[in-house]
ROSEKOL-143671 format. One line per 4 residues: number of its first residue (from 0); their letters; for each residue z, x, y of C-alpha. Coordinates in Angstrom, 2 decimals, decimal comma, padded with zeros to 5 digits. Layout:
BEGIN
NUM> A> Z X Y ~ ...
END
This chain:
BEGIN
0> MSLL> 019,55 008,42 010,11 ~ 020,32 005,39 007,98 ~ 019,85 004,43 004,34 ~ 018,68 001,06 003,07
4> GGIV> 019,07 000,00 -000,53 ~ 020,85 003,30 -001,22 ~ 018,00 005,07 -002,98 ~ 014,50 004,03 -002,00
8> IRIE> 013,91 004,67 001,71 ~ 015,41 006,70 004,53 ~ 014,98 005,69 008,16 ~ 014,96 008,25 010,96
12> TIGK> 014,35 007,79 014,68 ~ 011,66 010,01 016,24 ~ 011,02 009,18 019,90 ~ 009,59 005,67 020,08
16> YDRV> 008,96 005,58 016,33 ~ 011,07 004,68 013,32 ~ 010,16 007,06 010,51 ~ 010,43 005,34 007,13
20> VLIG> 010,53 007,90 004,33 ~ 009,87 006,77 000,74 ~ 012,23 008,89 -001,33 ~ 011,24 008,57 -004,91
24> EKRN> 012,26 005,59 -007,04 ~ 009,56 005,39 -009,79 ~ 007,36 007,76 -007,76 ~ 007,56 005,37 -004,81
28> AFTP> 006,18 002,41 -006,75 ~ 006,67 -000,91 -004,98 ~ 009,75 -001,88 -006,96 ~ 011,75 -005,00 -006,02
32> NLLE> 014,23 -002,67 -004,29 ~ 011,53 -001,05 -002,16 ~ 009,98 -004,42 -001,33 ~ 013,35 -005,78 -000,22
36> DLLG> 013,93 -002,84 002,08 ~ 010,44 -002,89 003,60 ~ 010,58 -006,63 004,14 ~ 013,88 -006,11 005,93
40> LRCE> 012,38 -003,80 008,53 ~ 012,12 -005,21 012,04 ~ 008,94 -004,80 014,06 ~ 010,82 -003,90 017,22
44> RDVV> 009,59 -000,28 017,35 ~ 006,50 001,57 016,19 ~ 006,78 002,72 012,57 ~ 005,61 005,75 010,61
48> ITNE> 005,66 005,38 006,81 ~ 005,65 008,65 004,89 ~ 006,96 010,15 001,66 ~ 008,94 012,92 000,04
52> GPVF> 007,66 014,49 -003,16 ~ 004,13 014,77 -004,57 ~ 003,32 011,01 -004,62 ~ 003,03 008,77 -001,57
56> SAGL> 003,03 005,72 -003,81 ~ 002,42 004,99 -007,48 ~ 001,40 001,44 -006,54 ~ 002,70 -001,73 -008,17
60> DLSI> 005,77 -001,67 -010,40 ~ 003,87 -002,08 -013,66 ~ 007,00 -002,88 -015,67 ~ 007,08 -006,31 -013,97
64> FLEG> 004,01 -007,35 -015,97 ~ 005,97 -006,92 -019,19 ~ 008,40 -009,62 -018,02 ~ 005,92 -012,51 -018,21
68> REKA> 003,42 -014,33 -016,04 ~ 005,90 -016,25 -013,87 ~ 007,86 -013,11 -012,97 ~ 004,63 -011,24 -012,29
72> FEYL> 003,34 -013,90 -009,92 ~ 006,67 -014,11 -008,06 ~ 006,51 -010,34 -007,64 ~ 002,90 -010,44 -006,41
76> LKIH> 003,79 -013,09 -003,84 ~ 006,42 -010,67 -002,50 ~ 003,70 -008,04 -002,28 ~ 001,60 -010,52 -000,30
80> ELVK> 004,55 -011,27 001,96 ~ 004,78 -007,56 002,75 ~ 001,05 -007,35 003,51 ~ 001,28 -010,27 005,94
84> KLLE> 004,40 -008,83 007,56 ~ 002,53 -005,60 008,29 ~ -000,46 -007,49 009,68 ~ 001,72 -009,68 011,87
88> CERR> 003,79 -006,78 013,18 ~ 003,05 -006,45 016,90 ~ 004,13 -002,82 016,92 ~ 001,98 000,00 015,58
92> VVAH> 002,42 000,95 011,91 ~ 001,11 004,39 010,92 ~ 001,05 006,07 007,51 ~ 001,40 009,83 007,05
96> VRGD> 000,25 010,31 003,47 ~ 001,77 013,51 002,10 ~ 001,05 012,96 -001,59 ~ -001,29 011,23 -004,03
100> VYGF> -001,78 007,48 -003,74 ~ -002,39 004,96 -006,52 ~ -003,22 001,27 -006,83 ~ -001,51 -000,94 -004,27
104> GVEL> -000,41 002,22 -002,46 ~ -004,10 002,66 -001,56 ~ -004,50 -001,02 -000,69 ~ -001,46 -000,98 001,58
108> LYFL> -003,30 001,49 003,80 ~ -005,99 -001,11 004,57 ~ -003,43 -003,14 006,52 ~ -002,01 -000,43 008,80
112> DYVV> -003,01 000,64 012,29 ~ -003,70 004,29 011,53 ~ -003,60 006,51 008,43 ~ -003,30 010,30 008,35
116> AAHE> -003,74 012,22 005,09 ~ -001,69 015,40 005,37 ~ -004,23 017,58 003,55 ~ -007,57 017,42 001,76
120> SVKF> -006,00 017,76 -001,69 ~ -004,46 014,27 -001,52 ~ -005,93 012,09 -004,29 ~ -006,62 008,36 -004,00
124> SLQG> -006,98 006,23 -007,14 ~ -007,34 002,60 -008,18 ~ -007,10 003,66 -011,82 ~ -004,81 000,76 -012,77
128> INLG> -008,02 -001,11 -013,53 ~ -008,15 000,98 -016,74 ~ -005,01 -000,85 -017,87 ~ -006,39 -004,26 -016,98
132> LFPP> -004,59 -004,41 -013,62 ~ -007,35 -004,75 -011,04 ~ -006,66 -004,09 -007,32 ~ -006,50 -007,65 -005,93
136> YTVA> -007,06 -006,94 -002,24 ~ -009,96 -004,59 -002,90 ~ -011,60 -007,21 -005,11 ~ -010,87 -010,11 -002,74
140> IGSR> -011,71 -008,66 000,69 ~ -013,01 -005,16 000,01 ~ -016,58 -006,22 000,86 ~ -015,35 -007,05 004,40
144> LFSH> -013,84 -003,58 004,78 ~ -016,17 -001,21 002,94 ~ -019,82 -000,81 002,08 ~ -021,08 -001,70 -001,38
148> GHLR> -021,63 001,98 -002,11 ~ -018,10 002,90 -001,13 ~ -016,61 000,08 -003,20 ~ -018,67 001,23 -006,18
152> IMLS> -016,98 004,63 -005,98 ~ -013,50 003,27 -005,30 ~ -013,61 000,98 -008,34 ~ -015,14 003,62 -010,63
156> RDFT> -013,18 006,86 -010,15 ~ -010,54 008,74 -008,19 ~ -011,64 009,77 -004,71 ~ -010,69 012,58 -002,36
160> AREA> -009,09 012,51 001,06 ~ -012,44 013,54 002,54 ~ -014,10 010,57 000,81 ~ -011,26 008,26 001,91
164> LSFG> -011,97 009,41 005,47 ~ -015,67 008,60 005,15 ~ -014,86 005,18 003,61 ~ -012,43 004,31 006,43
168> VVSE> -009,29 004,17 004,25 ~ -008,03 007,24 006,12 ~ -008,30 007,75 009,88 ~ -007,96 011,54 009,89
172> IGGL> -006,85 014,51 007,80 ~ -004,24 016,98 009,04 ~ -000,94 016,97 010,86 ~ 000,61 013,85 012,33
176> ELEK> 000,09 013,98 016,11 ~ 001,46 010,69 017,36 ~ 001,09 011,70 020,98 ~ -002,71 011,56 020,57
180> LFSP> -002,68 007,83 019,86 ~ -003,28 005,32 022,64 ~ -000,27 003,38 023,93 ~ -001,53 -000,02 025,08
184> PSHV> 001,03 -002,49 026,48 ~ 002,43 -004,81 023,84 ~ 000,77 -007,92 025,34 ~ -002,61 -006,26 024,71
188> ASFA> -001,84 -004,52 021,42 ~ -000,65 -007,80 019,91 ~ -004,22 -009,19 019,84 ~ -006,47 -006,11 020,22
192> SPKR> -005,34 -004,32 017,05 ~ -008,11 -004,32 014,39 ~ -005,60 -005,22 011,69 ~ -004,96 -008,59 013,38
196> RLLE> -008,48 -009,68 012,35 ~ -007,46 -009,34 008,71 ~ -004,93 -012,16 009,09 ~ -007,92 -014,51 009,08
200> VVDD> -009,00 -013,44 005,57 ~ -006,01 -011,92 003,77 ~ -005,05 -015,20 002,11 ~ -008,38 -015,02 000,28
204> AVPY> -006,51 -012,65 -002,02 ~ -004,05 -015,31 -003,25 ~ -006,32 -016,66 -006,03 ~ -006,77 -013,08 -007,20
208> LHKL> -003,00 -012,62 -007,28 ~ -002,88 -015,65 -009,60 ~ -005,61 -014,05 -011,71 ~ -003,84 -010,68 -011,76
212> AEVG> -000,62 -012,34 -012,97 ~ -002,67 -013,99 -015,72 ~ -004,66 -010,99 -016,96 ~ -001,81 -008,57 -016,27
216> TSEE> 000,42 -010,39 -018,72 ~ -002,24 -010,93 -021,39 ~ -001,44 -009,34 -024,74 ~ -004,28 -006,84 -024,38
220> TRER> -003,00 -005,63 -021,01 ~ 000,61 -005,60 -022,21 ~ -000,40 -003,45 -025,17 ~ -002,14 -001,02 -022,82
224> LRKF> 000,97 -000,93 -020,65 ~ 003,19 -000,22 -023,65 ~ 000,98 002,72 -024,56 ~ 000,99 003,85 -020,93
228> FGRK> 004,79 003,80 -020,84 ~ 004,91 005,44 -024,26 ~ 007,37 002,95 -025,70 ~ 007,62 -000,47 -027,32
232> V> 008,88 -003,31 -025,14
END
């Protein structure tokens, strides 16, 4: 076992997989610390991303949007760097979702090879849109991934693990059984993985990252964030 960043992830070796455990900073929001550690991972072995505690991920670090538009856009570019790293990884990346998932935590799952929700009570939510922080990847490329009807639900309310399974966000519900997954040779997996197709369109999200930095730092959104945090900033 090893620790990166001291507080945000724990890495364990399980057979041919590295198990990356999110261990709780800001309910596993994608803080700069977490981004740094995830970007530092090497794609030399298959990876399982999972969590401790009741939340798999709280999504974006919303406090960044209170620091101004330039800081917000720099942060969102780091988010995009992580997305592209996951898509370019030639090894399999699996998520074992053992808690509720919010915002970019949901969107991250679009870019992985396989997603297992541990139980049917796991909740999925893009509710940040209520604060003025829309989900950029869902807006930019969601129509390539999901039906119009599914997107209508995803952008309107929380949805269940069973619904996430029917939408294709989740691959299955239950225990993590890695031995069930195919093991193609790396020279085949590197181009046959469905996630590799997303590399052709993922940069379509960049203009929406610009827009998110703009609207996310507007005074109306900042006021909603202050109320959300319950304090004046």
